[in-house]
N, C-alpha and C positions, 0 to 999 in steps of 0.2 A: 501236209507233209510230215513223211515220214519220219523221226528219226534218222539221221544215219551220224553216227557215232563216228567216225573216224576222219567224217568231213569238218564236224563241229569241231573236232581235235585242233585238226592244223586248223580251220581258220580261229580258230582262238589264239592258236602261238603268231597267226598271222596280225592279228588285234596287234598281240601285245606288242612285238616290234616295230609297224606303226605305231604304238604307243610313245615307246618307245625313243626311238630316233627321232618323232615332232617334239618332244618335248625338250630332246637332247641338240636338235635346231631349233629350239627357241632361248636357249640357255646361247649359246652357242653364236648367234645375230646380236638379241643383245650385247656381249663380251666382243662384241667386233666392231660396233658402232656402225658404223653409213657406209663400209666404205670395203677392199679388196678382196678377192680371191674365199676368202674362208667367209664373210660376209655373204654371199653369192650365194655358194653350195644350201650355205643354211639356209635363206632366205626361198631358196627355189626347192630344199626339202623340205621347210614351212607348208608352202602352197601346195605342191603337191598331196603331203601324208593327212594334211588337213580336214576333204574333200573327204578322203575315204576310209578313213573311221568308223562312220556311226553304221556302212555300208556292210564291212565287216561283220562287225559285232553282230547290226539284223542279220545274214546270214546266218552266223552261230546262231540266233536266237531259232529260225526257222528250223537249222540239220541240228535242232534237239528238240525240238517238236512245239516248241515253245507258242504261242500265243499270234496270230498276225498282229494284228493290232499292238502288241510289243514293236513288232521289226517298223510295223507303221510309226510311231513316234521316235523311233531311233533312226527313219530315214526321212522322217522330217526335222527333224535333227543336223540328220545335213546336209536337206537344203537350207536351215538356220543359217548352219556353220556357213554355209559355200556365198549366201547372199553378206554376210556381215566380213567374210574376207577383201568380196570384192570392193564395200563400201558403196557411202553414201546414203544420204538421208533415206530417198525413198529406200531403199533395200535396206537400210537398217529397218526399217517398220516392216518390210515385207518378212526379212529375218527372225522377227517378231514378231511377226504370225507367224509363220512354224512353227518353230518354238510353241506355239498356243496352242497351233490345233495337233503335236504333238503334244501336249500334256495332254487336252481333252482322251486322246490316244491312251496315254496311260490311269486316268479315271476310270474310263468304262472297265482298265481289265482290272486296278483296284474294283470292283463292284462287284466284277462275277467272279473272279475267283481270292477274294478276302476277304476275311472277317474281322468284324466290327469289335472293338473291346468293349467292354461296358462302361453301363451309360456313365458313370462318376469319370473312370479316366477319359474317355473321351471329349467329357463337357470339358474338364482338365485339357488336355488338350490342345482343343480346341479353341478356346480360348487366350492360350497361348501362342501358338497360328498369330491369331487375327491382334496380337498384342505386338506380336514382334512386328508385320507386317503395318500398322499401324504407326510404331515408331519409326522403323525403317525410313517409309515413306517418307514421315511429318522433315525429316532429318534431310534428307535427300530434295527436296523440296526445293529453298531456295537457289540451290544453284544446277537446278536442274534446264535448261532450256525451256521456253515457257510451251513450245509446240513440241514436246516426248511428255510434259508434265500428267496428262491425260494416259496417251501409251502405256507407259512406264508405270505408271500408281495403276489399270488397269492389267497390265500383264502379273505385276507381282502380285496383285490380288490370286488368277489364276496360278498361278505359279508355289504359291504358299495355298491353297487348295490341292494342287496336284501331291505338294509334299506330308499335309500333316494327311492326306490319302494312300499315303505309302503306308501309312502305322500298318494299315489292317495286311499287311502282306506281313511284315514279321522284322525284324532287325535291320535285315543288308538291304532290304529296301529305302527302308527310313535310314538309315544313316543316305541312303543315295537319296531320295528327298532334298535333306539337311544341308547336301555338297551342294546340289546342285542352286536350294538359293545359298549356299556361299560364294560359287562362282559367278551370279549371272550379281550377284550384291557388288562382286571383284568389279564387275565391268560396269555397272552403274554409276560406281564411286568413279571411275575415270570419267564418265561421260559428267559431272556434276562437281568434277577439278578440284575432286580432293587428295591432298597428300598419296602418291604413291607407293608400295612396298618393292626393290628391286623386280628387274624383268616380272612385270606384271601382266603381259602376253600368259609367260610361265605360268603362273597363279591361278590365272582364271582357267587353260588349259588343263590344268593333275585334276582342280577342283572340279573340273568337268565331263574328264574320259575317269576318272573312281564316281563320279555322278554317273550315268548313263552305265556303265559297269555293275554297281552295289543292286539300281534297279533289276538292270535283268536277269541277274545272278537271282537277285532275290524272285523274281515274276517269276522266274522257270523253277526253280527250287517249288515254289507255293503252286505253282501250274499242273508241274505235274502230281502234287500232290493230291489236287480237287479234281482231276481230271477223271470221268465217269468209266470205272471195271469192264476192260475188255472184252468180246466174247471170247474171240481167236487169237489174236492176234496183237501186239501194242500199237497202239492208234496214237498221233500227237495227237495233243490238246486243242481243239479250237475257238477261236473270236467269230 
């Protein structure tokens, strides 16, 4: 898609507004307990804005001329968001599968547009990410339901690989990968019945929105720099 700067700016503004409304609504929903008009309005706002976040961010990425697989990763995130929002064991697993497919999209884009650090730095970072994954799984394992232990361990390994791969893109995307790890770790601690901070869904969504935003913006910056030189007029990066 040809870059459309005005549309991109408008979509980024819409995304920021949706994110702010969603996060404030989560806080209001928590503060108002389980009843009352304010709680009902906040709950409706949460349910309406969550599935809308990633499609708008995907539209922004495309109108910036970004890689279609970046938009695909964000739309798969929307699928995961929606399935988790509906709830239920089967839909939780399907939502996890949607996010996993999104991580694969990210990995492909990282490989095509990223630059590998030096061998020593790569080895050190890989070791740190693997140790973090192993420690987290070991800590969570006893509290996880038996039927979720395998899927959570496998998904978290792919997520850790995505976070490690984001190092190829730059500091902003790398921060996004770490924030994605943090967001999903917060979800996993809830499943494992660990003590939770006040308004746990707020912190999950705050880190998740920040993660997807940082990954998208970091990739758009790097993909633009690695695009082949156009012959006549600016062309978007294609994947």
